[in-house]
N, C-alpha and C positions, 0 to 999 in steps of 0.2 A: 722711842722718844717721848718726854714725859715732859710736855709744857704748862709752865704753872699760870695761873692766871695772874695779871701783870699786879694786882692788889694785895696777891698773897707774900707773904713777906719773906718767904722761902725761895733759894734761888731756880730756875728752870734749868735745865741740863740734857743734852743727849748724850745715853748712856753708852759704856763701851762699848757693849752691841747693841747695833742697830735694830729697832720692831720691822721688821719683814711683814707685811699683813698678806692676807690669800690673794694673789691675782685671777681674775677671772674673765675669758676672755668675751668678748661682746660677740652674739651670733648677732650680723646684720644682713639687710638684704641689700645693699647698696652694692651697684657692678662694681664699684669701684673698690669695695668694701674699707669704707671711709671713719668709719667709729674710731674712738682711743678707748684703748683699756685699762686699767690698773686696780688699784686694791681700792676696796671700799673703805668706807668709813666715814662715821657720821659728822656733822660739819661740829667744831668747836665752839661752844656758845659761849667760851669765858673769857675772851680776849678783851683788852684794853688798849689806849694807844700811848700808855704812859708805864714805866715800869720804877718801882724801889729796891727792884733787886742786887745783888751785889753778885760780883763775879768769882766764880770758882778757881782754886787754883789748882785741883785735881788733874795729874799729866792725862788723864785718857777722858778727861771732861770737858766738853765743849759748852759754852754757857748760849741759853736758850732766850730768847724776850720775845714776845707778842703782841707785834704792833697792828692797831685797828686805821683801817682808811675808809671807815664808814660805820654805819652803827647797825647792819645787820651782822650776824656771825661767821657767814663765811668772807665777810670783807676784812680780812686779817692777812698779816705776812710774818714768817718767823726769822727776827735776824739772830743768825745762829754766827759765834764769835770762837774761834779756834781756842782752846785753853790757853795756849801761848801768848795770844794778842788781848785775853781776855787780864791775865794777871798783869799786863803792863797798863793795863785804862784805871780809871778810879771807879767808884761804885759809878753804875749807871745814874742817870738822871732823869728826870720828865721833862719835858718843856716849859713844863711851867714854873722849874726850879730855875729859870734862868735863860742863859744865852747859849744852851748846849749845842743846840742846831746853826748855832754863828761862828762858834769855835772853830778856831783851824787847830787840827791836832795830825796824830799818823793819819797817812794817804793810805789807803786800800785797794785792793780790786775786789771784784764782789762778782760770784756767780750768781744769778739769780734763775732759781727751777717756777718751772710751771709744770703742775701736773695734767695728767691729761684723763680720761674716762669717758669720751663720748659727749663732753660737756654736760654730763647729769651732774643732776645737785646730790646724788647719793654719794659721789667721789668726793675727795679732798686732799689736801698737799702732805697728807700721813704718807703717801704711797713713794715719795719723794725721801723716807729719811734713810733709807740704806745709803743713796748715791750722795746725800746732805754728808753722813758722818766719815766717807770717804773724801770729800773734799778738806772739811773743817780737821779730818787726824793731819792731813799734808796743810795746813796751816792756813787753807784761804778760804775766806768769809761767805756767809751764804746769806741770801735773800730768798727765804722758800714761801710763794705765794700763792693766795688762794683765790677764789672766786665765785660768782655766785652763778650756779650751773641750772640746767634746764629741768624742770620737773618739782619742784622744791614744794611741800605742803603748803606753806605760807605765803600766797602772791608776793609777799613784802620781799623773801628770799629767792625768789624766779631770776633768772638769769636770760639768755637768748639776747637777739640783738635790741637797743643796743647795748643794755644793762652788763653783759659779762664784758663786753668789750672796755666799755667805760671802768670797769671793776679792773681787769687787768694793768688799765691806762693807771688811773689813781695808786695803784698799788705800787706801779713801779716807779712812780714821781714822790713818793714819801720815803722812798730810800734814802735821800740823803739827810734830811730832817731824823731819822730812823740813830743813822751812824751818828747822827750830831747828840746825841742824846749819852751817847757810849765816850765822846769827845773824840772821834773818827773824821775822818775826811773823805768822801767819796771820790777813788782812783777810776781805773776802767773796769767797766761792766759788759760780764757777758750774759746774755740771756740764753739758757738751754730749757727747749721743752719736749717734752714726751707726747706723738699721741696727738690729742686735741689742744696738749699746751703746745707741742709743736707749730701746731698754727699760731696761737696765740704768741709764743715768740719772734715768728716771723713779723707778726701785724705791729708788733711792740717796736719792732725795727723800723719798720715803714711808717709810724705814726710822723716824721717830718714831711713826710711826705702828701700828707692828707689835707686837703681844701679847708681854710678856717670854718670852723663852725661845727665841721663833722665829729663826731664820737671819737675822742682822743688826740685831737688833732693840738697842734703847739705842745712838745712834750717837754717836760721839765729836767729828763734824764732821756740822753739816745744812747742804746746801746753801742758798744765799740765793734763785739761780735755777737754771730747768734748761732745758734746750733738746734737746728728741727730733726729729732729721733723720731723715724716713722710718724712723722707729721701728716697731718692732710692739709697740703700745701696749696689744693687749688680749690678754693670754694666755690669758683664759677661750673667748671666740670665737675663735682660732686654733685652740687644743686642742680644741676641740667637734666638727672637720670630720671627720667620719666616714670610716673607712679608711684614713685619709693618717697614714704613718709620716713625717713630714718635721721639718724644724727644732725646732720647740717640740715635738712628743713626747720627739724626743729628748732635749732639754734637761730636761725634767719628768719623763720615767722613763715617759712612757704617755700616753695622752689621759684626757681628761678623765673619760672612762667607764672607764676600766683602773686609773689611783688611787682609793685608796680614803681616802688623807687630803685636809689641807685646802692642799697644795703652793698648789695654782691659786690660791685666795684669797690664800695672803701673797705670791704672786710676782707677780700680774698688776698693773701699773699703777696699769688702770680698778678694780679690785675695791678699791685703797686709797684711792678720794678721799673727800673731797678732801685732795689732798696740802698744802693750805695756802702752797703756794710760788709765786712766779710761773714762770709757763711758757711758753716757744716751743714752738710746733708746726708744723715744715715738711715740704712734701712738693712734689716735680716733676709737674705736671701730663702729664708722660710716666713718670711710674715704673710699670714693668711688673712690681716683683719686690715693695714692699709698694704696695698699690693706694692714691691718694692718699685714697680713702674712708677708708682704718684712720685717715688724718691727720685728716679731717674729722670723723670720729665721735669719736674722742676727745677732740676741742675741744670737741662738745658736749655730752659727757657731762662733762666736766669744770668746764664754765661751769656746767651746771645743777647741778653741786655744788656750788658758788659759788666756784671758783677763778679767779685772773687769767690768763685764758689769751690768746696772740694765736695765731692763724691764717695762717701765709705759705704760701700755695698759689704757687708759682714757674713762670711760663709758658715752656715751651720746655724745661726743664729733666729728667733723670731719678733714677734711683735712684741713681747714681754721682755726681750733681754736688757734693753736700756736700763730696766730696774734693778738690776743686777750689778753690785759694784766690783762685781769679778768678771761680769760679761766681755767679750770681745767688742760689743757695741758701746758700752761703758769706756772701756780703756783707748778706743779709739777718737772720744771726746775728751778724755785727760789729755791724752797727746796732743789732739791739735790745739788745746787752751794752752797747755807747755807751750809750742811750738808759736805761739800767735803773743805771748808774754801775758800771762795771766799770774800774777805773781803770791805767793805765800804772803801774808802778812808778815810785816818786819825784812822783807826782801830789800836789799837796795837797788835803788831805779836807778 
């Protein structure tokens, strides 16, 4: 994906062949093997909250526009419009040019992608480029969401509790405004997260359960569907591993025995059950990073709490399989989204 700064007069595009970064598994010390793995890439410092780009009409190109929901480089998200939809919209407008965010336009379903990487600052949304391409090729609008991770060189860019959670919440809530700049209206929302992003996807679906004043409470956008792919679905169980200073503890600022507030109860998807959102839980039976038992355990707990849960254990696939659009893991996601009614742009409702 070649993303352009919003003040660049050239249009941003998703190329015909998605760029696949090198994926590297993280060797972690947690007994639950609870970290996320993904492709490493530097955070994009070029994003802006507006654009004056024009949509492309090339049949193999999707139009990409980067929006900012905060001042830091990682506080960005890419709105990716399929070429067929972009050709039907007028020139993208900045919010300052008028009522773009308030006008009623074509209603579109959106798949929100949340990347993994163990919540580490060195990873970003570029790892989702191949599956984003697969979705836009089929006419589905994508919102590829980034956030501040842990371990950034500049403290202002550092994530962790509560910043990482506040980031994904703000990024999701910006989606209707971003669509409005293209004259579009938000329809159904499916949030799909991989590894550490699976945790965040479930948490985004749980925001309506948070008490007033908690980080991420009072959501503007509530997901209609949620998918956790090899996600760290129970931060409490992961954070309780004695003696480990792994990714969960780095994210949360300490283990469950070290922190004195209720952050684990507010952040862990399992602690927020029931979510009240149809959920797909996927894992590969060869996943040695986030063990399949993490997925099956969450599915059992969510079902017991009354949630509508589908569990897919994919034979012969590992932790990185969900990043490959030709994998069985991704096929399971695409099939479930289709069954649940996520529609390509322009499909009659």
